[in-house]
C-alpha positions as CSV (number, residue, x, y, z in Angstrom):
1,M,0.0,0.0,0.0
2,A,2.8,2.4,0.9
3,L,4.6,1.6,-2.3
4,R,1.4,2.3,-4.3
5,T,0.9,5.6,-2.5
6,G,4.5,6.6,-3.1
7,R,4.2,5.8,-6.9
8,R,1.0,7.9,-7.0
9,I,2.6,10.8,-5.4
10,F,5.6,10.4,-7.8
11,W,3.4,10.5,-10.8
12,W,1.3,13.4,-9.5
13,G,4.6,15.2,-8.8
14,L,5.5,14.8,-12.5
15,I,2.1,15.9,-13.8
16,A,1.6,18.8,-11.4
17,P,3.9,21.2,-13.2
18,T,2.1,20.6,-16.4
19,F,-1.3,21.5,-14.7
20,V,0.2,24.6,-13.2
21,L,1.7,25.7,-16.5
22,Y,-1.7,25.1,-18.3
23,A,-3.5,27.2,-15.6
24,L,-1.0,30.0,-16.1
25,I,-1.2,30.1,-19.9
26,F,-4.9,29.4,-20.2
27,F,-7.1,29.8,-17.2
28,V,-5.5,32.9,-15.8
29,P,-5.7,34.9,-19.1
30,L,-9.2,33.7,-19.6
31,G,-10.1,34.9,-16.1
32,I,-8.5,38.3,-16.9
33,L,-10.4,38.4,-20.2
34,G,-13.7,37.6,-18.5
35,S,-13.1,40.3,-15.8
36,E,-12.2,42.9,-18.4
37,S,-15.4,42.1,-20.4
38,L,-17.5,43.1,-17.4
39,H,-15.9,46.5,-16.9
40,A,-17.7,49.7,-17.9
41,G,-14.5,51.4,-18.8
42,A,-11.9,53.5,-17.0
43,G,-13.0,54.0,-13.4
44,G,-16.3,52.3,-14.1
45,G,-17.9,49.4,-12.2
46,L,-19.2,46.0,-13.3
47,T,-21.7,46.0,-16.2
48,S,-23.2,43.6,-18.8
49,A,-23.4,46.5,-21.4
50,N,-20.5,45.0,-23.4
51,Y,-22.4,41.8,-23.9
52,A,-25.6,43.7,-24.6
53,A,-23.8,45.6,-27.3
54,F,-23.0,42.4,-29.1
55,F,-26.5,41.0,-29.0
56,T,-28.5,44.2,-29.7
57,D,-26.3,45.7,-32.4
58,G,-27.6,44.5,-35.8
59,V,-24.3,45.2,-37.6
60,T,-22.3,43.2,-35.1
61,L,-24.7,40.3,-35.3
62,S,-24.6,40.5,-39.1
63,I,-20.8,40.2,-39.0
64,F,-20.9,37.3,-36.5
65,W,-23.2,35.3,-38.7
66,R,-21.1,36.3,-41.8
67,T,-18.1,34.9,-40.0
68,V,-20.1,31.6,-39.3
69,R,-21.1,31.3,-42.9
70,L,-17.5,32.0,-44.1
71,S,-16.3,29.2,-41.7
72,L,-18.9,26.8,-43.1
73,L,-17.8,27.6,-46.6
74,I,-14.2,26.9,-45.6
75,T,-15.2,23.7,-43.9
76,A,-17.2,22.6,-46.9
77,A,-14.3,23.3,-49.3
78,C,-11.9,21.4,-47.0
79,I,-14.3,18.4,-47.0
80,L,-14.7,18.6,-50.8
81,F,-11.0,18.5,-51.5
82,G,-9.7,16.9,-48.3
83,Y,-11.7,13.7,-48.1
84,P,-10.8,12.5,-51.7
85,L,-7.2,13.3,-51.0
86,A,-7.3,11.3,-47.8
87,L,-8.8,8.4,-49.7
88,F,-6.0,8.7,-52.3
89,M,-3.3,8.8,-49.6
90,R,-4.8,5.6,-48.1
91,R,-4.7,3.7,-51.3
92,A,-1.4,5.2,-52.7
93,G,2.0,3.6,-52.4
94,P,4.6,4.8,-49.9
95,V,6.2,7.3,-52.4
96,L,2.9,8.9,-53.6
97,R,1.6,8.9,-50.0
98,L,4.7,10.8,-48.9
99,V,4.5,13.3,-51.8
100,A,0.8,13.9,-51.0
101,L,1.5,14.3,-47.3
102,T,4.3,16.8,-48.0
103,I,1.9,18.9,-50.3
104,V,-0.8,18.9,-47.6
105,I,1.5,19.9,-44.7
106,S,3.8,22.4,-46.6
107,P,1.4,25.3,-46.1
108,L,1.8,25.0,-42.4
109,L,5.5,25.4,-42.7
110,T,5.2,28.6,-44.8
111,S,4.8,32.1,-43.4
112,V,1.2,33.2,-43.5
113,V,2.3,36.6,-45.1
114,V,4.4,34.8,-47.8
115,R,1.5,32.3,-48.5
116,N,-1.1,35.1,-48.9
117,V,1.2,37.2,-51.1
118,A,1.7,34.2,-53.3
119,W,-2.1,33.8,-53.7
120,L,-2.4,37.6,-54.5
121,L,0.0,36.9,-57.5
122,V,-2.0,33.9,-58.6
123,L,-5.5,35.2,-58.2
124,G,-4.9,38.9,-59.0
125,R,-6.4,40.7,-62.0
126,E,-3.2,40.2,-63.8
127,G,-2.4,36.9,-62.0
128,M,-1.7,33.5,-63.3
129,V,-5.4,32.3,-63.3
130,N,-6.8,35.2,-65.1
131,A,-3.9,35.2,-67.6
132,L,-4.5,31.5,-68.5
133,L,-8.2,32.0,-68.8
134,R,-7.7,35.0,-71.1
135,Q,-5.1,33.2,-73.2
136,S,-7.5,30.2,-73.6
137,G,-10.3,32.5,-74.8
138,L,-12.6,31.6,-71.9
139,I,-13.0,35.1,-70.7
140,D,-12.6,38.6,-72.1
141,G,-11.8,40.5,-68.9
142,P,-10.3,39.5,-65.5
143,L,-12.5,37.6,-63.0
144,P,-12.8,39.1,-59.5
145,L,-11.0,36.4,-57.6
146,L,-9.7,38.6,-54.8
147,Y,-11.1,40.9,-52.1
148,N,-14.3,38.8,-51.9
149,T,-15.5,35.7,-50.1
150,F,-14.0,33.4,-52.8
151,G,-10.5,34.7,-52.2
152,V,-10.7,34.3,-48.5
153,V,-12.1,30.8,-48.8
154,V,-9.2,29.8,-51.1
155,G,-6.6,31.3,-48.9
156,V,-7.8,29.7,-45.7
157,T,-8.7,26.4,-47.3
158,H,-5.1,26.1,-48.6
159,V,-3.7,26.0,-45.1
160,Y,-6.5,24.4,-43.1
161,L,-6.9,21.5,-45.5
162,A,-4.2,19.6,-43.5
163,F,-6.4,19.8,-40.3
164,L,-9.1,17.8,-42.2
165,V,-7.0,15.4,-44.2
166,M,-5.0,14.1,-41.3
167,P,-7.9,12.9,-39.0
168,V,-9.7,11.4,-41.9
169,F,-6.5,9.7,-43.2
170,S,-5.9,8.3,-39.7
171,S,-9.6,7.0,-39.6
172,L,-9.2,5.4,-43.0
173,L,-6.0,3.7,-42.1
174,S,-7.7,2.2,-39.0
175,I,-10.3,0.4,-41.2
176,D,-9.6,-3.3,-41.6
177,P,-9.3,-4.0,-45.4
178,S,-10.9,-7.4,-44.8
179,V,-14.2,-5.6,-43.9
180,E,-14.4,-4.0,-47.3
181,D,-13.2,-7.2,-49.0
182,A,-16.0,-9.1,-47.2
183,A,-18.6,-6.7,-48.4
184,A,-17.3,-6.8,-52.0
185,S,-17.3,-10.7,-51.9
186,L,-20.9,-10.6,-51.0
187,G,-21.7,-8.7,-54.2
188,A,-21.5,-5.1,-53.1
189,S,-20.3,-2.7,-55.7
190,R,-17.4,-0.3,-55.0
191,T,-19.9,2.5,-54.5
192,T,-21.9,0.4,-52.1
193,V,-18.8,-0.6,-50.2
194,F,-17.8,3.0,-49.8
195,W,-21.1,4.4,-48.6
196,R,-22.0,1.4,-46.4
197,V,-18.7,0.5,-45.0
198,T,-15.8,2.9,-45.7
199,F,-17.6,6.2,-45.1
200,P,-19.4,5.3,-41.9
201,L,-16.2,4.0,-40.4
202,S,-14.3,7.2,-41.3
203,L,-16.9,9.4,-39.7
204,P,-15.1,10.0,-36.4
205,G,-12.1,11.4,-38.2
206,L,-14.3,13.4,-40.5
207,I,-16.2,14.9,-37.6
208,A,-12.9,15.7,-35.8
209,G,-11.4,17.3,-38.8
210,T,-14.5,19.3,-39.7
211,T,-14.8,20.6,-36.1
212,L,-11.1,21.6,-36.1
213,V,-11.4,23.4,-39.4
214,F,-14.6,25.2,-38.4
215,V,-13.2,26.3,-35.0
216,L,-10.0,27.6,-36.5
217,S,-11.8,29.4,-39.3
218,M,-14.0,31.2,-36.8
219,G,-10.8,32.9,-35.4
220,V,-8.7,33.4,-38.5
221,Y,-7.7,37.0,-39.0
222,L,-4.7,37.8,-41.3
223,T,-5.9,35.9,-44.4
224,P,-9.3,37.7,-44.5
225,V,-7.5,41.0,-44.1
226,I,-5.1,40.4,-47.0
227,M,-7.3,38.4,-49.4
228,G,-10.6,40.0,-48.4
229,G,-9.5,43.6,-47.9
230,S,-12.3,45.9,-46.6
231,F,-14.9,43.8,-48.5
232,V,-14.9,40.8,-46.1
233,T,-15.3,41.8,-42.4
234,T,-15.2,39.1,-39.8
235,L,-15.7,39.1,-36.0
236,P,-11.9,38.9,-35.2
237,M,-11.3,41.9,-37.5
238,V,-14.0,43.8,-35.4
239,M,-12.3,42.8,-32.2
240,T,-8.9,44.0,-33.5
241,D,-10.4,47.3,-34.5
242,L,-12.0,47.8,-31.1
243,V,-8.5,47.3,-29.5
244,R,-6.2,49.1,-31.9
245,N,-8.4,51.9,-33.1
246,Q,-11.1,52.5,-30.5
247,F,-9.1,51.3,-27.5
248,D,-12.3,49.6,-26.2
249,W,-10.7,46.6,-24.6
250,S,-13.8,45.7,-22.5
251,R,-16.1,45.4,-25.5
252,A,-13.4,43.5,-27.4
253,A,-13.1,41.1,-24.4
254,A,-16.9,40.6,-24.3
255,F,-16.9,39.8,-28.0
256,A,-14.1,37.3,-27.5
257,I,-15.9,35.6,-24.7
258,V,-19.0,35.3,-26.8
259,L,-17.0,33.8,-29.6
260,L,-15.3,31.4,-27.2
261,A,-18.7,30.3,-25.8
262,F,-20.0,29.7,-29.3
263,I,-16.9,27.6,-30.1
264,L,-17.4,25.6,-26.9
265,I,-20.9,24.8,-28.0
266,V,-19.7,23.6,-31.3
267,L,-17.1,21.4,-29.6
268,G,-19.8,20.0,-27.3
269,L,-22.0,19.1,-30.2
270,S,-19.1,17.6,-32.1
271,S,-18.2,15.4,-29.0
272,R,-21.8,14.3,-28.6
273,A,-22.0,13.4,-32.3
274,E,-18.8,11.3,-32.1
275,K,-20.1,9.5,-28.9
276,R,-23.4,8.7,-30.7
277,I,-21.6,7.3,-33.7
278,E,-19.4,5.1,-31.4
279,R,-22.6,3.9,-29.6
280,M,-24.4,3.1,-32.8
281,R,-21.3,1.3,-34.1
282,G,-21.2,-0.7,-30.8
283,E,-24.9,-1.6,-31.1
284,G,-24.4,-2.8,-34.7
285,A,-21.3,-4.9,-33.9
């Protein structure tokens, strides 16, 4: 008993610094943020006016839902391109898989400014895409590919694609090929095998990747600024303006708390969906 207690104390001693560090870098700043959001301003007392400003201001609510829609578009784009890519990586040989993995991860290793400037050169009025389309005779004038929702979706999808591909790829790798072979041997077509076997078994990874991309997209700042200009305004841009130009730290803190609460709700729904899928899988086993 004494030996077991000593081991428990030893392991808790190893873990304790991590918990302390986590509290310092997460919970303490979060507490400061929450406290600041309830301040009325310099010399003021506690107030909920900063939260009321969020929920009663039509412009702010419009920007919030625009941010949600933008995040949904980015998530949909990542699913559209990421899931087939994860399928390809699963079925590819070691060399092709490594090449695909390198392509997917490389945007994460590139400076966000360099990455966005490169997209400006590609999607600009005189950029590569418009030049190719004009030379091929498909268009007469340049297409508006920048400083709109399309440009922001392209720029963010480029980097966040990896956050969807990797969880889906991991789920696909965990599927026993014999399960798919058994379905095929019973007469199921490749399409049926995919929709009845492969896709359901990959849902945990798809949900995890979708949630990760959506949550990250809700907080993205620099790419909408560069590729959306003043034509695409998101909630993080509003919060930045409140701090840098209006010096309204309290209202910016309240907006950040609301955004965090929304993200926590999304994470909770995602976790519930994953548990439900696991429960349904267990009942069907």
